[in-house]
A tleap script that builds the chain and sets N, CA, C and O, in Angstrom:
source leaprc.protein.ff14SB
mol = sequence {
  NMET LEU LEU HIE ASN ILE GLY VAL ASN PHE
  GLU ASP LYS MET TYR THR PHE GLY ASP THR
  THR SER ALA ASP SER TRP GLU GLN SER LYS
  GLY LYS LEU GLY THR ALA PHE PRO ASN LEU
  PRO TYR TRP HIE GLU GLY ASP HIE ILE HIE
  CYS GLU THR LEU SER ILE LEU ARG SER ILE
  CYS ARG ARG TYR CYS PRO ASP TYR LEU GLY
  ARG ASN ALA THR GLU GLN ALA TYR ALA ASP
  SER PHE CYS GLY THR ILE TYR ASP GLY PHE
  PRO LYS TRP PHE ALA PRO TYR ALA PHE MET
  PRO GLY TYR GLU SER LYS HIE GLY ALA GLY
  VAL GLU ALA GLY LYS ALA TYR LEU CLYS
}
set mol.1.N position { -7.676 1.877 3.709 }
set mol.1.CA position { -8.540 3.029 3.762 }
set mol.1.C position { -9.948 2.620 4.184 }
set mol.1.O position { -10.605 3.324 4.951 }
set mol.2.N position { -10.401 1.484 3.679 }
set mol.2.CA position { -11.740 1.022 4.035 }
set mol.2.C position { -11.860 0.795 5.536 }
set mol.2.O position { -12.837 1.226 6.149 }
set mol.3.N position { -10.894 0.136 6.126 }
set mol.3.CA position { -10.945 -0.148 7.563 }
set mol.3.C position { -10.949 1.135 8.383 }
set mol.3.O position { -11.676 1.236 9.371 }
set mol.4.N position { -10.154 2.101 7.986 }
set mol.4.CA position { -10.175 3.396 8.673 }
set mol.4.C position { -11.528 4.068 8.496 }
set mol.4.O position { -12.076 4.626 9.447 }
set mol.5.N position { -12.064 4.018 7.293 }
set mol.5.CA position { -13.333 4.675 6.986 }
set mol.5.C position { -14.479 4.145 7.829 }
set mol.5.O position { -15.328 4.916 8.276 }
set mol.6.N position { -14.513 2.838 8.051 }
set mol.6.CA position { -15.630 2.265 8.812 }
set mol.6.C position { -15.290 2.068 10.292 }
set mol.6.O position { -16.105 1.543 11.050 }
set mol.7.N position { -14.080 2.491 10.707 }
set mol.7.CA position { -13.722 2.497 12.119 }
set mol.7.C position { -13.367 1.146 12.700 }
set mol.7.O position { -13.637 0.888 13.873 }
set mol.8.N position { -12.765 0.276 11.899 }
set mol.8.CA position { -12.355 -1.042 12.387 }
set mol.8.C position { -10.895 -0.995 12.813 }
set mol.8.O position { -10.032 -0.578 12.040 }
set mol.9.N position { -10.617 -1.422 14.041 }
set mol.9.CA position { -9.234 -1.523 14.491 }
set mol.9.C position { -8.588 -2.736 13.845 }
set mol.9.O position { -9.212 -3.790 13.722 }
set mol.10.N position { -7.339 -2.586 13.433 }
set mol.10.CA position { -6.641 -3.684 12.775 }
set mol.10.C position { -5.144 -3.531 12.959 }
set mol.10.O position { -4.650 -2.453 13.289 }
set mol.11.N position { -4.437 -4.616 12.742 }
set mol.11.CA position { -2.980 -4.597 12.753 }
set mol.11.C position { -2.513 -4.542 11.306 }
set mol.11.O position { -2.864 -5.404 10.500 }
set mol.12.N position { -1.738 -3.546 10.985 }
set mol.12.CA position { -1.173 -3.403 9.645 }
set mol.12.C position { 0.217 -4.015 9.678 }
set mol.12.O position { 1.198 -3.338 9.986 }
set mol.13.N position { 0.292 -5.282 9.363 }
set mol.13.CA position { 1.552 -6.014 9.443 }
set mol.13.C position { 2.389 -5.748 8.205 }
set mol.13.O position { 1.902 -5.839 7.078 }
set mol.14.N position { 3.643 -5.422 8.428 }
set mol.14.CA position { 4.570 -5.175 7.329 }
set mol.14.C position { 5.632 -6.279 7.316 }
set mol.14.O position { 6.062 -6.762 8.364 }
set mol.15.N position { 6.032 -6.656 6.131 }
set mol.15.CA position { 7.052 -7.684 5.959 }
set mol.15.C position { 8.290 -7.093 5.313 }
set mol.15.O position { 8.225 -6.082 4.613 }
set mol.16.N position { 9.418 -7.741 5.559 }
set mol.16.CA position { 10.645 -7.378 4.855 }
set mol.16.C position { 10.809 -8.341 3.688 }
set mol.16.O position { 10.410 -9.504 3.756 }
set mol.17.N position { 11.398 -7.838 2.630 }
set mol.17.CA position { 11.631 -8.661 1.446 }
set mol.17.C position { 13.121 -8.741 1.181 }
set mol.17.O position { 13.868 -7.807 1.474 }
set mol.18.N position { 13.542 -9.851 0.631 }
set mol.18.CA position { 14.949 -10.023 0.283 }
set mol.18.C position { 15.720 -10.824 1.313 }
set mol.18.O position { 16.444 -11.749 0.945 }
set mol.19.N position { 15.588 -10.499 2.598 }
set mol.19.CA position { 16.286 -11.226 3.655 }
set mol.19.C position { 15.412 -12.410 4.066 }
set mol.19.O position { 14.496 -12.256 4.874 }
set mol.20.N position { 15.688 -13.570 3.522 }
set mol.20.CA position { 14.846 -14.740 3.767 }
set mol.20.C position { 15.046 -15.343 5.155 }
set mol.20.O position { 14.301 -16.244 5.539 }
set mol.21.N position { 16.031 -14.870 5.915 }
set mol.21.CA position { 16.284 -15.430 7.244 }
set mol.21.C position { 15.573 -14.667 8.353 }
set mol.21.O position { 15.469 -15.172 9.471 }
set mol.22.N position { 15.083 -13.468 8.073 }
set mol.22.CA position { 14.425 -12.646 9.084 }
set mol.22.C position { 13.062 -13.230 9.454 }
set mol.22.O position { 12.336 -13.725 8.593 }
set mol.23.N position { 12.723 -13.167 10.738 }
set mol.23.CA position { 11.413 -13.647 11.196 }
set mol.23.C position { 10.289 -12.797 10.618 }
set mol.23.O position { 9.152 -13.257 10.516 }
set mol.24.N position { 10.598 -11.562 10.241 }
set mol.24.CA position { 9.606 -10.665 9.648 }
set mol.24.C position { 9.569 -10.749 8.128 }
set mol.24.O position { 8.906 -9.937 7.482 }
set mol.25.N position { 10.262 -11.707 7.555 }
set mol.25.CA position { 10.294 -11.782 6.096 }
set mol.25.C position { 9.043 -12.490 5.577 }
set mol.25.O position { 8.525 -13.407 6.213 }
set mol.26.N position { 8.580 -12.057 4.439 }
set mol.26.CA position { 7.434 -12.677 3.803 }
set mol.26.C position { 7.744 -14.124 3.453 }
set mol.26.O position { 6.884 -14.996 3.580 }
set mol.27.N position { 8.951 -14.376 3.018 }
set mol.27.CA position { 9.348 -15.737 2.641 }
set mol.27.C position { 9.214 -16.705 3.813 }
set mol.27.O position { 8.817 -17.853 3.616 }
set mol.28.N position { 9.537 -16.264 5.021 }
set mol.28.CA position { 9.423 -17.105 6.213 }
set mol.28.C position { 7.975 -17.235 6.689 }
set mol.28.O position { 7.606 -18.252 7.278 }
set mol.29.N position { 7.171 -16.230 6.443 }
set mol.29.CA position { 5.817 -16.170 6.996 }
set mol.29.C position { 4.741 -16.776 6.118 }
set mol.29.O position { 3.760 -17.311 6.634 }
set mol.30.N position { 4.898 -16.708 4.796 }
set mol.30.CA position { 3.785 -17.075 3.923 }
set mol.30.C position { 3.383 -18.539 4.035 }
set mol.30.O position { 2.206 -18.855 3.867 }
set mol.31.N position { 4.323 -19.447 4.313 }
set mol.31.CA position { 3.986 -20.854 4.471 }
set mol.31.C position { 3.177 -21.142 5.723 }
set mol.31.O position { 2.533 -22.186 5.816 }
set mol.32.N position { 3.202 -20.240 6.674 }
set mol.32.CA position { 2.486 -20.400 7.940 }
set mol.32.C position { 1.136 -19.694 7.938 }
set mol.32.O position { 0.430 -19.690 8.947 }
set mol.33.N position { 0.781 -19.102 6.815 }
set mol.33.CA position { -0.429 -18.306 6.744 }
set mol.33.C position { -1.700 -19.148 6.854 }
set mol.33.O position { -2.712 -18.678 7.373 }
set mol.34.N position { -1.652 -20.368 6.377 }
set mol.34.CA position { -2.810 -21.244 6.501 }
set mol.34.C position { -3.779 -21.169 5.345 }
set mol.34.O position { -4.963 -21.462 5.512 }
set mol.35.N position { -3.308 -20.787 4.188 }
set mol.35.CA position { -4.150 -20.742 3.004 }
set mol.35.C position { -3.425 -21.444 1.858 }
set mol.35.O position { -2.195 -21.490 1.827 }
set mol.36.N position { -4.185 -21.982 0.933 }
set mol.36.CA position { -3.579 -22.737 -0.166 }
set mol.36.C position { -2.720 -21.854 -1.068 }
set mol.36.O position { -1.719 -22.315 -1.618 }
set mol.37.N position { -3.104 -20.599 -1.219 }
set mol.37.CA position { -2.383 -19.683 -2.098 }
set mol.37.C position { -2.028 -18.410 -1.339 }
set mol.37.O position { -2.674 -17.380 -1.532 }
set mol.38.N position { -1.011 -18.463 -0.479 }
set mol.38.CA position { -0.664 -17.274 0.299 }
set mol.38.C position { -0.203 -16.140 -0.610 }
set mol.38.O position { 0.617 -16.331 -1.507 }
set mol.39.N position { -0.747 -14.969 -0.355 }
set mol.39.CA position { -0.428 -13.816 -1.170 }
set mol.39.C position { -0.652 -12.556 -0.354 }
set mol.39.O position { -1.361 -12.575 0.652 }
set mol.40.N position { -0.058 -11.481 -0.784 }
set mol.40.CA position { -0.273 -10.177 -0.164 }
set mol.40.C position { -1.148 -9.342 -1.080 }
set mol.40.O position { -0.988 -9.399 -2.299 }
set mol.41.N position { -2.045 -8.588 -0.536 }
set mol.41.CA position { -2.398 -8.491 0.875 }
set mol.41.C position { -3.257 -9.670 1.312 }
set mol.41.O position { -3.796 -10.411 0.489 }
set mol.42.N position { -3.371 -9.823 2.628 }
set mol.42.CA position { -4.296 -10.816 3.155 }
set mol.42.C position { -5.039 -10.223 4.345 }
set mol.42.O position { -4.567 -9.283 4.985 }
set mol.43.N position { -6.198 -10.783 4.626 }
set mol.43.CA position { -7.048 -10.358 5.736 }
set mol.43.C position { -7.366 -11.592 6.549 }
set mol.43.O position { -7.898 -12.567 6.018 }
set mol.44.N position { -7.050 -11.561 7.817 }
set mol.44.CA position { -7.272 -12.696 8.708 }
set mol.44.C position { -8.125 -12.222 9.870 }
set mol.44.O position { -7.731 -11.343 10.637 }
set mol.45.N position { -9.301 -12.822 9.983 }
set mol.45.CA position { -10.208 -12.475 11.078 }
set mol.45.C position { -10.884 -13.750 11.541 }
set mol.45.O position { -11.625 -14.384 10.790 }
set mol.46.N position { -10.620 -14.117 12.784 }
set mol.46.CA position { -11.188 -15.357 13.315 }
set mol.46.C position { -10.696 -16.549 12.524 }
set mol.46.O position { -9.492 -16.722 12.335 }
set mol.47.N position { -11.631 -17.382 12.057 }
set mol.47.CA position { -11.277 -18.567 11.269 }
set mol.47.C position { -11.149 -18.277 9.784 }
set mol.47.O position { -10.832 -19.174 9.003 }
set mol.48.N position { -11.390 -17.040 9.385 }
set mol.48.CA position { -11.408 -16.703 7.967 }
set mol.48.C position { -10.140 -15.985 7.559 }
set mol.48.O position { -9.643 -15.109 8.266 }
set mol.49.N position { -9.627 -16.374 6.403 }
set mol.49.CA position { -8.477 -15.691 5.830 }
set mol.49.C position { -8.712 -15.527 4.337 }
set mol.49.O position { -9.094 -16.468 3.642 }
set mol.50.N position { -8.479 -14.333 3.870 }
set mol.50.CA position { -8.662 -14.024 2.454 }
set mol.50.C position { -7.380 -13.419 1.914 }
set mol.50.O position { -6.734 -12.614 2.585 }
set mol.51.N position { -7.020 -13.799 0.722 }
set mol.51.CA position { -5.955 -13.155 -0.023 }
set mol.51.C position { -6.601 -12.515 -1.246 }
set mol.51.O position { -7.692 -12.904 -1.664 }
set mol.52.N position { -5.927 -11.552 -1.797 }
set mol.52.CA position { -6.382 -10.808 -2.972 }
set mol.52.C position { -7.266 -9.642 -2.546 }
set mol.52.O position { -8.173 -9.788 -1.727 }
set mol.53.N position { -6.982 -8.517 -3.109 }
set mol.53.CA position { -7.588 -7.254 -2.699 }
set mol.53.C position { -9.107 -7.251 -2.760 }
set mol.53.O position { -9.758 -6.898 -1.776 }
set mol.54.N position { -9.684 -7.633 -3.883 }
set mol.54.CA position { -11.143 -7.555 -4.001 }
set mol.54.C position { -11.850 -8.506 -3.050 }
set mol.54.O position { -12.888 -8.158 -2.486 }
set mol.55.N position { -11.308 -9.687 -2.868 }
set mol.55.CA position { -11.889 -10.629 -1.915 }
set mol.55.C position { -11.859 -10.051 -0.504 }
set mol.55.O position { -12.817 -10.191 0.256 }
set mol.56.N position { -10.770 -9.415 -0.171 }
set mol.56.CA position { -10.626 -8.804 1.152 }
set mol.56.C position { -11.640 -7.674 1.337 }
set mol.56.O position { -12.327 -7.609 2.357 }
set mol.57.N position { -11.728 -6.793 0.352 }
set mol.57.CA position { -12.655 -5.669 0.461 }
set mol.57.C position { -14.097 -6.143 0.602 }
set mol.57.O position { -14.849 -5.618 1.422 }
set mol.58.N position { -14.475 -7.123 -0.186 }
set mol.58.CA position { -15.844 -7.633 -0.099 }
set mol.58.C position { -16.108 -8.309 1.247 }
set mol.58.O position { -17.187 -8.157 1.818 }
set mol.59.N position { -15.134 -9.047 1.746 }
set mol.59.CA position { -15.278 -9.711 3.038 }
set mol.59.C position { -15.463 -8.694 4.167 }
set mol.59.O position { -16.318 -8.867 5.036 }
set mol.60.N position { -14.664 -7.645 4.144 }
set mol.60.CA position { -14.771 -6.610 5.162 }
set mol.60.C position { -16.132 -5.920 5.073 }
set mol.60.O position { -16.773 -5.673 6.095 }
set mol.61.N position { -16.566 -5.615 3.871 }
set mol.61.CA position { -17.874 -4.971 3.703 }
set mol.61.C position { -19.008 -5.877 4.174 }
set mol.61.O position { -19.918 -5.417 4.863 }
set mol.62.N position { -18.965 -7.159 3.812 }
set mol.62.CA position { -20.024 -8.081 4.255 }
set mol.62.C position { -20.119 -8.096 5.769 }
set mol.62.O position { -21.219 -8.140 6.320 }
set mol.63.N position { -18.988 -8.060 6.445 }
set mol.63.CA position { -18.952 -8.164 7.906 }
set mol.63.C position { -19.326 -6.859 8.596 }
set mol.63.O position { -20.099 -6.865 9.554 }
set mol.64.N position { -18.785 -5.740 8.119 }
set mol.64.CA position { -18.895 -4.489 8.863 }
set mol.64.C position { -19.807 -3.433 8.241 }
set mol.64.O position { -20.346 -2.590 8.957 }
set mol.65.N position { -19.982 -3.466 6.952 }
set mol.65.CA position { -20.753 -2.404 6.303 }
set mol.65.C position { -21.370 -2.923 5.007 }
set mol.65.O position { -20.963 -2.504 3.923 }
set mol.66.N position { -22.342 -3.826 5.100 }
set mol.66.CA position { -22.909 -4.444 3.904 }
set mol.66.C position { -23.529 -3.452 2.917 }
set mol.66.O position { -23.617 -3.743 1.724 }
set mol.67.N position { -23.960 -2.284 3.403 }
set mol.67.CA position { -24.520 -1.289 2.482 }
set mol.67.C position { -23.507 -0.849 1.428 }
set mol.67.O position { -23.902 -0.435 0.338 }
set mol.68.N position { -22.226 -0.930 1.725 }
set mol.68.CA position { -21.200 -0.556 0.750 }
set mol.68.C position { -21.223 -1.473 -0.467 }
set mol.68.O position { -20.724 -1.103 -1.530 }
set mol.69.N position { -21.794 -2.657 -0.324 }
set mol.69.CA position { -21.882 -3.595 -1.447 }
set mol.69.C position { -23.169 -3.401 -2.240 }
set mol.69.O position { -23.368 -4.047 -3.268 }
set mol.70.N position { -24.036 -2.522 -1.770 }
set mol.70.CA position { -25.307 -2.257 -2.442 }
set mol.70.C position { -26.470 -2.720 -1.593 }
set mol.70.O position { -26.442 -3.810 -1.021 }
set mol.71.N position { -27.493 -1.887 -1.513 }
set mol.71.CA position { -28.672 -2.203 -0.698 }
set mol.71.C position { -29.735 -2.961 -1.465 }
set mol.71.O position { -30.692 -3.463 -0.876 }
set mol.72.N position { -29.571 -3.050 -2.786 }
set mol.72.CA position { -30.504 -3.802 -3.623 }
set mol.72.C position { -29.731 -4.288 -4.859 }
set mol.72.O position { -28.548 -3.986 -5.011 }
set mol.73.N position { -30.391 -5.026 -5.722 }
set mol.73.CA position { -29.709 -5.624 -6.877 }
set mol.73.C position { -29.105 -4.568 -7.798 }
set mol.73.O position { -28.019 -4.777 -8.340 }
set mol.74.N position { -29.779 -3.454 -7.983 }
set mol.74.CA position { -29.262 -2.395 -8.850 }
set mol.74.C position { -27.994 -1.788 -8.263 }
set mol.74.O position { -27.000 -1.629 -8.972 }
set mol.75.N position { -28.015 -1.448 -6.975 }
set mol.75.CA position { -26.828 -0.893 -6.333 }
set mol.75.C position { -25.689 -1.902 -6.309 }
set mol.75.O position { -24.527 -1.527 -6.463 }
set mol.76.N position { -26.012 -3.180 -6.117 }
set mol.76.CA position { -24.968 -4.207 -6.135 }
set mol.76.C position { -24.306 -4.282 -7.502 }
set mol.76.O position { -23.088 -4.433 -7.594 }
set mol.77.N position { -25.096 -4.178 -8.565 }
set mol.77.CA position { -24.533 -4.195 -9.916 }
set mol.77.C position { -23.627 -2.988 -10.132 }
set mol.77.O position { -22.541 -3.115 -10.696 }
set mol.78.N position { -24.077 -1.808 -9.679 }
set mol.78.CA position { -23.243 -0.615 -9.792 }
set mol.78.C position { -21.955 -0.763 -8.996 }
set mol.78.O position { -20.877 -0.430 -9.487 }
set mol.79.N position { -22.064 -1.261 -7.771 }
set mol.79.CA position { -20.875 -1.445 -6.932 }
set mol.79.C position { -19.878 -2.392 -7.607 }
set mol.79.O position { -18.677 -2.124 -7.616 }
set mol.80.N position { -20.370 -3.487 -8.167 }
set mol.80.CA position { -19.486 -4.421 -8.878 }
set mol.80.C position { -18.833 -3.750 -10.077 }
set mol.80.O position { -17.639 -3.925 -10.316 }
set mol.81.N position { -19.620 -2.977 -10.835 }
set mol.81.CA position { -19.072 -2.289 -12.005 }
set mol.81.C position { -18.022 -1.259 -11.605 }
set mol.81.O position { -16.947 -1.205 -12.202 }
set mol.82.N position { -18.327 -0.445 -10.604 }
set mol.82.CA position { -17.373 0.566 -10.165 }
set mol.82.C position { -16.097 -0.083 -9.655 }
set mol.82.O position { -14.991 0.371 -9.950 }
set mol.83.N position { -16.266 -1.140 -8.892 }
set mol.83.CA position { -15.108 -1.837 -8.337 }
set mol.83.C position { -14.216 -2.363 -9.455 }
set mol.83.O position { -12.997 -2.195 -9.417 }
set mol.84.N position { -14.820 -2.992 -10.439 }
set mol.84.CA position { -14.042 -3.524 -11.550 }
set mol.84.C position { -13.337 -2.432 -12.329 }
set mol.84.O position { -12.176 -2.587 -12.706 }
set mol.85.N position { -14.025 -1.334 -12.573 }
set mol.85.CA position { -13.435 -0.224 -13.320 }
set mol.85.C position { -12.268 0.391 -12.560 }
set mol.85.O position { -11.195 0.608 -13.124 }
set mol.86.N position { -12.481 0.668 -11.287 }
set mol.86.CA position { -11.422 1.269 -10.476 }
set mol.86.C position { -10.254 0.305 -10.318 }
set mol.86.O position { -9.098 0.709 -10.441 }
set mol.87.N position { -10.537 -0.932 -10.054 }
set mol.87.CA position { -9.476 -1.912 -9.836 }
set mol.87.C position { -8.644 -2.120 -11.091 }
set mol.87.O position { -7.434 -2.328 -11.001 }
set mol.88.N position { -9.268 -2.068 -12.251 }
set mol.88.CA position { -8.526 -2.245 -13.501 }
set mol.88.C position { -7.665 -1.035 -13.836 }
set mol.88.O position { -6.546 -1.202 -14.321 }
set mol.89.N position { -8.153 0.177 -13.592 }
set mol.89.CA position { -7.438 1.369 -14.004 }
set mol.89.C position { -6.541 1.994 -12.957 }
set mol.89.O position { -5.487 2.537 -13.290 }
set mol.90.N position { -6.934 1.929 -11.712 }
set mol.90.CA position { -6.215 2.611 -10.637 }
set mol.90.C position { -4.757 2.181 -10.506 }
set mol.90.O position { -3.883 3.046 -10.449 }
set mol.91.N position { -4.460 0.900 -10.457 }
set mol.91.CA position { -3.066 0.495 -10.257 }
set mol.91.C position { -2.121 0.931 -11.377 }
set mol.91.O position { -0.919 1.068 -11.146 }
set mol.92.N position { -2.635 1.147 -12.566 }
set mol.92.CA position { -1.769 1.504 -13.690 }
set mol.92.C position { -1.053 2.829 -13.468 }
set mol.92.O position { 0.092 2.991 -13.890 }
set mol.93.N position { -1.703 3.764 -12.819 }
set mol.93.CA position { -1.024 5.026 -12.561 }
set mol.93.C position { -0.568 5.154 -11.117 }
set mol.93.O position { 0.359 5.913 -10.835 }
set mol.94.N position { -1.195 4.433 -10.198 }
set mol.94.CA position { -0.867 4.578 -8.781 }
set mol.94.C position { 0.386 3.795 -8.377 }
set mol.94.O position { 1.256 4.335 -7.695 }
set mol.95.N position { 0.482 2.552 -8.784 }
set mol.95.CA position { 1.552 1.672 -8.306 }
set mol.95.C position { 2.959 2.215 -8.545 }
set mol.95.O position { 3.783 2.158 -7.632 }
set mol.96.N position { 3.268 2.737 -9.727 }
set mol.96.CA position { 4.642 3.224 -9.912 }
set mol.96.C position { 5.032 4.317 -8.929 }
set mol.96.O position { 6.203 4.440 -8.570 }
set mol.97.N position { 4.062 5.110 -8.491 }
set mol.97.CA position { 4.360 6.196 -7.561 }
set mol.97.C position { 4.321 5.730 -6.119 }
set mol.97.O position { 5.088 6.220 -5.290 }
set mol.98.N position { 3.456 4.810 -5.812 }
set mol.98.CA position { 3.321 4.333 -4.438 }
set mol.98.C position { 4.519 3.514 -3.998 }
set mol.98.O position { 4.827 3.454 -2.808 }
set mol.99.N position { 5.194 2.886 -4.938 }
set mol.99.CA position { 6.288 1.997 -4.577 }
set mol.99.C position { 7.657 2.544 -4.950 }
set mol.99.O position { 8.650 1.821 -4.865 }
set mol.100.N position { 7.732 3.810 -5.363 }
set mol.100.CA position { 9.034 4.364 -5.689 }
set mol.100.C position { 9.748 4.777 -4.406 }
set mol.100.O position { 9.102 5.119 -3.416 }
set mol.101.N position { 11.075 4.746 -4.423 }
set mol.101.CA position { 11.834 5.176 -3.243 }
set mol.101.C position { 11.497 6.622 -2.897 }
set mol.101.O position { 11.389 7.466 -3.786 }
set mol.102.N position { 11.335 6.900 -1.634 }
set mol.102.CA position { 11.029 8.248 -1.180 }
set mol.102.C position { 9.620 8.689 -1.495 }
set mol.102.O position { 9.366 9.883 -1.647 }
set mol.103.N position { 8.699 7.749 -1.597 }
set mol.103.CA position { 7.314 8.081 -1.962 }
set mol.103.C position { 6.729 9.174 -1.086 }
set mol.103.O position { 6.078 10.093 -1.583 }
set mol.104.N position { 6.957 9.078 0.207 }
set mol.104.CA position { 6.331 10.028 1.122 }
set mol.104.C position { 6.718 11.465 0.796 }
set mol.104.O position { 5.914 12.380 0.972 }
set mol.105.N position { 7.940 11.668 0.325 }
set mol.105.CA position { 8.363 13.028 -0.013 }
set mol.105.C position { 7.968 13.415 -1.431 }
set mol.105.O position { 8.059 14.585 -1.802 }
set mol.106.N position { 7.525 12.434 -2.234 }
set mol.106.CA position { 7.200 12.703 -3.634 }
set mol.106.C position { 5.740 12.442 -3.963 }
set mol.106.O position { 5.391 12.352 -5.140 }
set mol.107.N position { 4.878 12.318 -2.969 }
set mol.107.CA position { 3.504 11.898 -3.230 }
set mol.107.C position { 2.751 12.849 -4.145 }
set mol.107.O position { 1.786 12.430 -4.785 }
set mol.108.N position { 3.147 14.102 -4.233 }
set mol.108.CA position { 2.491 15.034 -5.147 }
set mol.108.C position { 2.630 14.590 -6.596 }
set mol.108.O position { 1.733 14.836 -7.402 }
set mol.109.N position { 3.744 13.937 -6.943 }
set mol.109.CA position { 3.940 13.457 -8.317 }
set mol.109.C position { 2.888 12.415 -8.672 }
set mol.109.O position { 2.403 12.389 -9.803 }
set mol.110.N position { 2.534 11.567 -7.732 }
set mol.110.CA position { 1.502 10.561 -7.981 }
set mol.110.C position { 0.143 11.180 -8.201 }
set mol.110.O position { -0.634 10.712 -9.034 }
set mol.111.N position { -0.148 12.235 -7.454 }
set mol.111.CA position { -1.425 12.928 -7.617 }
set mol.111.C position { -1.491 13.553 -9.006 }
set mol.111.O position { -2.512 13.454 -9.686 }
set mol.112.N position { -0.407 14.193 -9.423 }
set mol.112.CA position { -0.381 14.822 -10.747 }
set mol.112.C position { -0.492 13.775 -11.852 }
set mol.112.O position { -1.178 13.992 -12.851 }
set mol.113.N position { 0.179 12.649 -11.674 }
set mol.113.CA position { 0.089 11.583 -12.670 }
set mol.113.C position { -1.334 11.038 -12.744 }
set mol.113.O position { -1.823 10.723 -13.829 }
set mol.114.N position { -1.991 10.928 -11.610 }
set mol.114.CA position { -3.375 10.460 -11.581 }
set mol.114.C position { -4.302 11.418 -12.297 }
set mol.114.O position { -5.197 10.991 -13.025 }
set mol.115.N position { -4.097 12.710 -12.097 }
set mol.115.CA position { -4.925 13.703 -12.803 }
set mol.115.C position { -4.708 13.602 -14.308 }
set mol.115.O position { -5.664 13.657 -15.082 }
set mol.116.N position { -3.459 13.454 -14.721 }
set mol.116.CA position { -3.160 13.327 -16.154 }
set mol.116.C position { -3.783 12.067 -16.730 }
set mol.116.O position { -4.287 12.083 -17.853 }
set mol.117.N position { -3.756 10.975 -15.974 }
set mol.117.CA position { -4.321 9.703 -16.438 }
set mol.117.C position { -5.832 9.834 -16.640 }
set mol.117.O position { -6.385 9.274 -17.587 }
set mol.118.N position { -6.488 10.562 -15.761 }
set mol.118.CA position { -7.945 10.681 -15.816 }
set mol.118.C position { -8.443 11.644 -16.885 }
set mol.118.O position { -9.635 11.658 -17.193 }
set mol.119.N position { -7.556 12.445 -17.454 }
set mol.119.CA position { -7.969 13.409 -18.499 }
set mol.119.C position { -8.253 12.714 -19.802 }
set mol.119.O position { -8.610 13.366 -20.784 }
savepdb mol mol.pdb
quit
């Protein structure tokens, strides 16, 4: 969402799981990633590669939209706090719905669960 929001073109690479012989499998690809701890998601730009969501988001912001990280020390503290709060709570209600079979046809259930979680 961040990349779309700031207008950065990117390749959204998808991997298959389970079939370890496929060239598109994560098992075949992760050893070639070039990082000590290959993990999903990852962001690769030029000589830099980041794994882990928060590291990726901060790297993208530093490069393309540093104001998103805060324009001064106070805003930076708020951005860090908001990021930590959202990152800790968001996956608890989002992940079960985002990864369920047929998510695209059931996405309204995730929205309703999110509203219930926030009450």
